C-alpha positions as CSV (number, residue, x, y, z in Angstrom):
1,M,134.6,68.7,97.7
2,A,136.4,66.6,100.6
3,L,138.8,69.4,101.2
4,W,135.5,71.9,102.1
5,G,133.8,68.9,104.1
6,L,137.0,68.7,106.0
7,A,136.8,72.5,106.7
8,I,133.4,72.3,107.9
9,G,134.3,69.9,110.2
10,L,137.1,71.0,111.5
11,R,135.6,74.0,113.1
12,P,135.3,74.5,116.8
13,M,132.4,72.9,118.3
14,G,129.8,74.6,120.8
15,D,126.5,72.9,119.7
16,N,124.3,72.9,123.1
17,S,122.6,69.3,122.2
18,A,126.0,68.0,121.1
19,L,127.1,68.5,125.0
20,T,124.3,66.5,126.5
21,H,124.7,63.4,124.0
22,L,128.6,63.7,125.0
23,A,127.6,63.7,128.8
24,T,125.0,60.7,128.2
25,G,127.8,58.9,126.1
26,R,130.3,59.3,129.0
27,Y,127.2,58.2,131.6
28,I,126.8,55.1,129.4
29,L,130.3,53.9,129.3
30,H,130.6,54.4,133.4
31,H,127.4,53.4,134.5
32,G,125.0,51.5,131.2
33,F,122.3,52.5,129.7
34,P,119.8,54.7,131.7
35,H,116.4,54.5,131.8
36,H,115.6,57.4,134.1
37,D,116.8,60.9,133.6
38,P,120.3,61.4,135.7
39,F,120.7,64.7,134.9
40,A,117.8,66.9,136.1
41,F,116.3,67.4,139.8
42,T,113.6,68.4,138.0
43,A,112.9,64.9,136.0
44,Q,114.2,62.5,138.9
45,G,112.3,59.2,138.4
46,L,111.2,60.1,135.3
47,S,111.5,57.7,132.3
48,W,114.0,58.4,129.8
49,T,114.6,57.0,126.1
50,V,118.0,57.4,124.7
51,Q,116.8,57.6,121.4
52,S,120.7,58.5,120.0
53,W,122.8,56.2,122.2
54,L,124.8,54.6,119.6
55,A,125.9,58.3,118.5
56,A,125.9,59.3,122.0
57,V,128.6,56.2,122.9
58,G,130.4,56.9,119.8
59,M,131.2,60.4,120.8
60,A,132.3,59.6,124.3
61,L,134.5,56.5,122.6
62,A,136.0,59.2,120.2
63,E,136.6,61.8,123.2
64,R,138.3,59.5,125.1
65,A,140.2,58.3,122.0
66,S,141.9,61.7,121.9
67,F,140.8,63.7,124.6
68,G,138.8,66.5,123.6
69,H,139.7,67.1,119.9
70,G,138.3,63.4,119.3
71,V,134.9,64.5,118.9
72,M,135.7,67.0,116.7
73,L,137.8,64.9,114.4
74,A,135.0,62.3,114.2
75,R,132.8,65.2,112.9
76,A,135.5,66.3,110.4
77,V,135.4,62.7,109.0
78,L,131.7,62.4,108.8
79,T,131.6,66.0,107.4
80,T,134.0,65.1,104.7
81,L,132.2,61.8,104.0
82,L,128.8,63.5,103.7
83,A,130.5,66.2,100.9
84,V,131.9,63.3,98.8
85,L,128.6,61.6,99.3
86,A,126.6,64.5,97.9
87,W,129.1,65.3,94.5
88,R,128.5,61.2,93.9
89,L,125.1,62.0,94.0
90,T,125.5,64.6,91.2
91,R,127.0,61.8,88.4
92,P,123.8,62.4,86.7
93,A,124.4,65.9,85.7
94,G,127.8,64.5,83.5
95,T,129.2,68.2,83.0
96,M,131.6,69.7,85.9
97,A,129.0,72.8,85.8
98,G,126.0,70.7,86.1
99,R,127.5,68.8,89.3
100,I,128.8,72.2,90.7
101,L,125.5,74.0,90.9
102,A,123.6,70.5,91.9
103,V,126.0,69.9,95.0
104,A,126.2,74.1,95.7
105,P,123.0,73.9,98.4
106,V,124.7,71.2,99.7
107,L,127.5,72.6,100.8
108,V,125.9,76.1,101.4
109,I,123.6,74.6,103.9
110,G,126.4,72.6,105.2
111,S,128.8,75.4,106.0
112,E,126.0,76.5,108.8
113,Q,124.0,73.5,109.6
114,W,126.2,70.1,110.0
115,P,126.8,70.6,114.0
116,E,128.8,67.8,115.7
117,R,125.5,66.1,117.0
118,P,123.3,63.0,115.7
119,L,121.7,64.8,113.2
120,L,125.1,64.8,111.2
121,L,124.6,60.9,111.2
122,G,121.4,60.8,109.8
123,L,122.3,62.8,107.0
124,V,124.9,60.4,106.4
125,F,122.7,57.5,106.2
126,L,120.1,59.4,104.2
127,A,123.0,60.2,101.6
128,L,124.0,56.3,101.5
129,L,120.3,55.5,101.1
130,I,120.2,58.1,98.1
131,L,123.0,56.7,96.5
132,A,121.8,52.8,97.1
133,V,118.6,53.7,94.9
134,E,120.4,56.0,92.5
135,E,123.3,53.4,91.5
136,E,121.6,50.5,92.3
137,R,125.3,48.8,93.8
138,L,124.7,49.1,97.5
139,P,124.2,45.1,98.6
140,L,120.7,44.8,100.1
141,W,121.9,43.7,103.5
142,A,123.7,47.1,103.5
143,V,121.0,48.9,103.2
144,G,119.3,47.0,106.1
145,V,122.6,47.7,108.1
146,V,122.1,51.7,107.4
147,M,118.4,51.6,108.6
148,W,119.5,49.9,111.6
149,L,122.3,52.2,112.6
150,W,120.1,55.0,112.0
151,V,117.2,53.9,113.9
152,N,119.8,53.9,116.6
153,S,121.6,57.3,115.9
154,H,118.7,59.7,115.0
155,G,114.9,60.2,115.1
156,S,115.2,61.2,111.5
157,F,114.9,57.7,110.4
158,P,111.3,57.8,108.8
159,L,112.2,60.2,106.5
160,G,114.4,57.7,104.6
161,L,111.1,55.2,104.5
162,V,109.4,58.2,103.2
163,Y,111.8,59.0,100.6
164,L,111.7,55.6,99.1
165,G,108.1,55.6,99.1
166,V,108.1,58.9,97.5
167,R,110.3,57.3,94.6
168,L,107.9,54.0,94.2
169,V,104.9,56.3,94.0
170,G,106.5,58.8,91.3
171,R,108.5,55.7,89.2
172,R,104.7,54.2,89.3
173,L,103.3,57.3,87.7
174,D,106.0,57.6,85.3
175,H,105.4,53.8,84.2
176,A,109.1,53.3,84.6
177,P,110.7,49.9,85.2
178,P,110.9,49.6,89.0
179,G,114.6,48.3,88.9
180,R,115.7,47.2,92.1
181,L,113.7,50.4,94.3
182,P,111.2,47.5,95.9
183,R,113.7,45.5,97.1
184,I,115.5,48.3,98.2
185,A,112.2,49.7,100.1
186,A,111.7,45.9,101.6
187,A,115.4,45.6,102.7
188,A,114.9,49.6,104.3
189,G,111.9,48.3,106.1
190,I,113.6,45.1,107.4
191,G,116.3,46.9,108.8
192,T,114.1,49.6,110.4
193,L,111.9,47.2,112.0
194,A,115.3,45.1,113.3
195,G,116.2,48.3,114.8
196,A,114.1,47.5,117.4
197,M,117.0,45.4,118.4
198,N,118.5,47.5,120.8
199,P,118.9,48.6,124.8
200,Y,115.5,50.3,124.5
201,G,113.3,48.0,122.4
202,P,110.8,49.5,120.4
203,K,110.8,52.5,121.8
204,L,113.3,53.8,119.5
205,L,110.6,53.5,116.6
206,T,108.2,55.0,118.1
207,F,110.1,57.9,119.8
208,P,109.7,60.5,116.6
209,L,106.2,60.2,117.2
210,H,106.5,60.9,120.8
211,L,108.8,63.9,119.7
212,L,105.9,65.4,117.1
213,A,103.5,65.1,119.5
214,R,104.7,67.8,121.5
215,H,104.8,70.1,118.2
216,D,103.5,73.0,120.3
217,I,106.4,72.9,122.6
218,L,108.9,72.8,119.9
219,A,107.4,75.5,118.2
220,R,109.4,77.7,120.8
221,V,112.6,76.2,119.4
222,R,114.2,78.1,116.4
223,E,115.4,75.4,114.6
224,W,112.1,73.4,114.6
225,R,110.2,76.8,113.6
226,S,109.1,77.4,109.7
227,P,112.0,79.3,108.0
228,D,111.1,83.3,107.3
229,F,113.5,83.1,104.3
230,T,115.5,85.8,105.3
231,Q,118.7,83.9,106.2
232,R,121.1,82.6,103.7
233,P,120.4,79.0,104.0
234,E,116.7,79.7,103.7
235,L,117.1,81.3,100.5
236,V,119.3,79.0,98.9
237,I,117.2,75.9,99.4
238,A,113.7,78.1,98.1
239,A,116.0,78.8,94.8
240,A,117.0,75.1,94.9
241,L,113.3,73.9,94.9
242,L,112.5,76.4,92.5
243,L,114.7,75.3,89.9
244,A,114.2,71.4,91.1
245,A,110.4,72.1,90.2
246,I,111.3,73.5,86.8
247,L,113.8,71.2,85.9
248,A,111.5,68.0,86.3
249,G,108.3,69.7,85.0
250,R,110.3,69.9,81.8
251,R,111.6,66.5,82.0
252,R,107.8,65.3,83.1
253,S,109.4,63.3,85.4
254,W,106.8,62.5,88.1
255,E,109.4,60.8,90.4
256,D,111.7,63.9,91.0
257,S,108.6,66.2,91.0
258,L,107.2,64.5,94.0
259,V,110.5,64.5,95.5
260,A,110.8,68.0,95.3
261,L,107.3,68.7,96.4
262,V,107.2,66.1,99.7
263,F,110.6,67.5,100.6
264,G,110.3,70.7,100.1
265,A,107.1,70.6,102.3
266,A,109.4,69.0,104.8
267,A,111.7,72.7,104.7
268,L,108.5,74.8,104.9
269,V,107.8,72.8,108.2
270,G,111.0,73.5,110.1
271,Q,114.9,74.8,109.7
272,R,116.0,71.8,111.1
273,N,115.4,70.1,107.5
274,L,116.9,72.2,105.5
275,G,120.1,70.3,105.4
276,L,118.2,66.8,104.4
277,V,116.1,68.7,101.7
278,A,119.7,69.9,100.1
279,I,120.7,66.3,100.2
280,V,117.7,64.7,98.3
281,L,117.4,67.6,95.8
282,A,121.1,67.3,94.8
283,P,120.2,64.4,92.3
284,V,117.3,65.6,91.1
285,L,119.1,68.9,90.4
286,A,121.7,67.2,88.5
287,R,119.5,65.1,86.2
288,G,117.6,68.6,84.8
289,L,121.2,70.2,84.4
290,Q,122.7,67.2,82.0
291,R,123.6,69.8,79.0
292,L,124.9,72.6,81.3
293,G,128.7,73.1,79.8
294,T,130.9,71.0,78.3
295,V,133.7,70.0,80.5
296,R,132.9,66.8,81.8
297,G,135.8,66.2,84.2
298,E,137.2,63.1,83.0
299,Q,140.4,64.1,81.5
300,R,143.5,63.6,83.8
301,S,147.3,65.4,83.2
302,G,150.2,66.1,85.2
303,A,148.1,69.5,86.2
304,T,145.7,67.2,87.8
305,A,147.9,65.5,90.3
306,V,149.7,68.7,91.4
307,A,146.5,70.2,91.9
308,A,145.6,67.0,94.0
309,A,148.7,67.4,96.2
310,A,148.3,71.0,96.9
311,L,144.9,69.8,98.1
312,A,146.3,67.4,100.3
313,A,148.9,70.1,101.7
314,V,145.8,72.5,102.6
315,A,144.1,69.6,104.2
316,V,147.0,68.5,106.0
317,L,147.6,72.4,107.3
318,L,144.1,72.6,108.0
319,L,144.0,69.6,110.4
320,A,147.2,70.8,112.0
321,N,145.8,74.1,112.6
322,A,142.4,72.5,114.2
323,L,144.6,70.6,116.5
324,E,146.5,73.7,118.2
325,R,143.4,75.2,118.9
326,P,140.8,74.1,121.5
327,A,138.1,71.8,120.6
328,Y,135.2,73.9,121.7
329,D,134.3,77.3,121.3
330,L,132.1,78.1,124.5
331,G,132.2,82.2,124.1
332,R,128.1,82.3,124.0
333,Y,128.1,80.2,127.5
334,P,128.6,81.7,131.0
335,V,131.7,79.7,131.7
336,R,133.4,82.6,133.9
337,Q,130.1,82.7,135.9
338,L,129.6,78.8,136.7
339,D,133.5,78.6,137.7
340,W,132.7,81.4,140.4
341,M,129.8,79.9,141.6
342,Q,131.5,76.6,141.7
343,A,134.3,78.2,144.0
344,H,131.9,79.9,145.6
345,G,129.6,76.9,146.7
346,L,126.6,78.2,145.1
347,F,126.6,75.1,143.3
348,R,125.2,73.2,146.4
349,G,122.0,73.9,145.9
350,R,119.4,74.4,143.1
351,V,120.5,76.5,140.2
352,A,117.9,77.6,137.5
353,T,119.7,78.4,134.0
354,Q,118.4,78.4,130.7
355,D,118.2,75.3,128.6
356,F,121.4,75.5,126.7
357,V,123.2,76.6,129.6
358,G,121.9,73.3,131.3
359,N,123.5,71.3,128.2
360,L,126.9,72.6,129.3
361,V,126.6,71.8,133.1
362,A,125.6,68.2,132.5
363,L,128.7,67.8,130.1
364,R,130.8,69.7,132.8
365,Q,129.5,68.3,136.0
366,G,127.8,65.3,134.8
367,T,125.3,63.7,137.5
368,A,126.9,65.5,140.4
369,R,125.1,68.6,139.9
370,K,121.4,68.3,138.8
371,V,120.1,71.0,136.4
372,F,117.0,72.6,136.2
373,V,116.3,71.9,132.6
374,D,118.4,71.7,129.2
375,D,117.2,71.1,125.6
376,R,115.6,67.5,125.8
377,Y,111.9,68.4,125.5
378,E,110.5,65.3,125.0
379,L,111.6,64.2,128.3
380,Y,110.0,66.8,130.8
381,P,106.5,66.9,131.8
382,R,104.3,69.8,130.2
383,P,103.9,71.6,133.5
384,L,107.4,71.9,134.1
385,I,108.1,73.2,130.3
386,S,105.3,75.7,131.0
387,D,107.1,77.0,133.9
388,W,110.2,77.5,132.3
389,F,108.3,79.0,129.4
390,A,106.9,81.5,131.7
391,L,110.3,82.0,133.4
392,L,112.3,82.5,130.1
393,D,109.5,84.9,129.1
394,G,109.3,86.9,132.5
395,K,105.7,86.3,133.0
396,E,103.8,87.0,136.1
397,G,103.9,84.5,139.1
398,W,107.9,84.2,138.3
399,Q,108.2,84.3,142.1
400,H,106.0,81.4,142.8
401,R,107.6,78.9,140.1
402,L,111.6,79.6,141.4
403,D,109.7,78.6,144.7
404,K,108.0,75.6,143.4
405,Y,111.2,74.1,142.4
406,G,113.4,75.1,145.5
407,I,115.6,77.5,143.4
408,D,118.6,78.6,145.5
409,A,120.5,80.6,142.7
410,V,120.0,81.8,139.3
411,V,122.1,82.2,136.3
412,W,120.6,84.2,133.4
413,E,121.4,86.4,130.2
414,R,121.1,90.0,131.2
415,N,118.9,91.0,127.6
416,K,116.1,88.3,129.4
417,P,112.9,89.3,131.2
418,L,113.7,87.5,134.2
419,A,117.3,89.3,134.7
420,A,115.6,92.8,134.9
421,L,112.8,91.3,137.8
422,L,115.5,89.5,139.6
423,E,117.7,92.7,139.9
424,L,114.5,94.6,141.2
425,D,113.0,91.6,143.5
426,P,113.8,92.5,147.5
427,A,114.0,88.7,147.7
428,W,116.7,88.2,145.5
429,K,120.2,89.7,145.4
430,V,122.6,89.9,142.5
431,V,125.9,88.6,143.3
432,R,127.7,88.7,139.9
433,R,127.2,90.2,136.3
434,D,129.0,91.4,133.4
435,K,128.0,92.6,130.1
436,N,126.2,89.3,129.2
437,W,124.9,87.6,132.3
438,I,123.9,88.1,136.1
439,V,124.3,85.5,138.7
440,A,121.7,85.8,141.8
441,V,120.9,84.2,144.9
442,R,118.3,84.4,147.5
443,R,118.8,86.8,150.1
C-alpha cells in the first residue's frame, strides 16, 4: 500500500490550483503575508485571506530545498503516508481480503484525485483524526495540533468536526460506552479555535462559510459539481456507500450508518469530496467485512523479507525514474504561446486568459505580470466573475467586456466560442494559432 501511494505521488504535476499556491508561497517567503491580492490586475486593492498559507509556504520551502522536484517529493511523502494511514484504518477487518476490499476505494480515488494542492494535507489530517477515534491512542494534545494545522492548511477542516459530531450522536443512539470520543471531540474543538492564532486571525475559521456562500459560482467549476456517476471514481464511491450501508445495517450500528449517510451526502454535493468519503468509509467497511476470508497476514517468513526487499527496490526505481523526468507536465497549458508573447513584448499590456492559464502565469511571472483571472473564485467580486463567465461562454457583449478591463491581448482555447468570435471580429487580429490555442491582439 505504501508503494502504491508512492507511485501516485511521484507522477508529474500539473494541477492549476497548486500553481497559484506555490506562487503564493514564494511571495510569502520574499515579501511576507499578503493581505491584498498581488497577482491579478482585476483584483488590485481587494482584501485577500490566504486560507492555505501554511501549505503554500511548505510548498515553496520544498521547492527551494530541491528545485522543482521538491514539491513532487513532498507530495510523494504525503501520498505514501495517506496510503499507509488508510491501510491502518482497515485493521478492524482482521483478514487480508476484508482489509484489501475496504481500502480499495481509497486507492482508486487516490490514483485520480490526490493532487499536489493543500487538499491532500486535509485528507492526511482527516485520516489522522479518524485513527485517533478508531484506536484511541493518539494523545489529546496531538489531536489539537492536527486541527490547528488543518485550519491553517485547508478549508476542509469543518468536516473533521462534523465527523466527530456524527460519531458522538451515533454512539449515543447505539447506547455504547463513549470511551475517549468526547475528550477527542473537545480537544479537536480547542485545536480548531486555536487555529485563529495565525497571520490572518479568525478569518480562517469563517473562510469556509465565505466560500460556500458563493455556491452559485462554484457550480460552474467541475470539481464542485455533483457527480453524474459516469466516471470510475464516482462509480466506486457509489458501490462503497451501498456496501457500507448494507453492512452497517446488518450490524445494526447507528454510528457507522450515520457516518455513511452524512458523508454519502457530501459525496453527492461535490466531486471534490469523493476522496475524503473514501477515507471515512474505510473503517466502516472494515468492520462489516470481519469474516471475509481466513488469511490474516500475521505470519512472517523468509519469503516475507524477500518480498519486502523487492518492494523497496521497486520504490527506489520509481524514485530514480521520477527524478530523471520533468517534475511538471504542462501539456494542457499554452506554454509556447506564452513564451512567444513574452519574446514579442505582448505582456506589456493587459492579457486575458482562461482561469487555469492565469494560475500558470502567476507561477511563472509572479507579480511582474498581473493576470486577468485565475481559479480563486472566493476572491474576485461577483460582477467580474459574471463578466468572466460571459467571456467563457462567448455571450453577446463580449467586446464591451474586453474593453471594460482594457484588454490588449487574448490567449484562448480554439474550441471555445470566444476564439471563433475573435477570429471574425475586425477589431481584433489573430497573430498566432495552433490546433489548440490562439493569440489575438487589438488591431
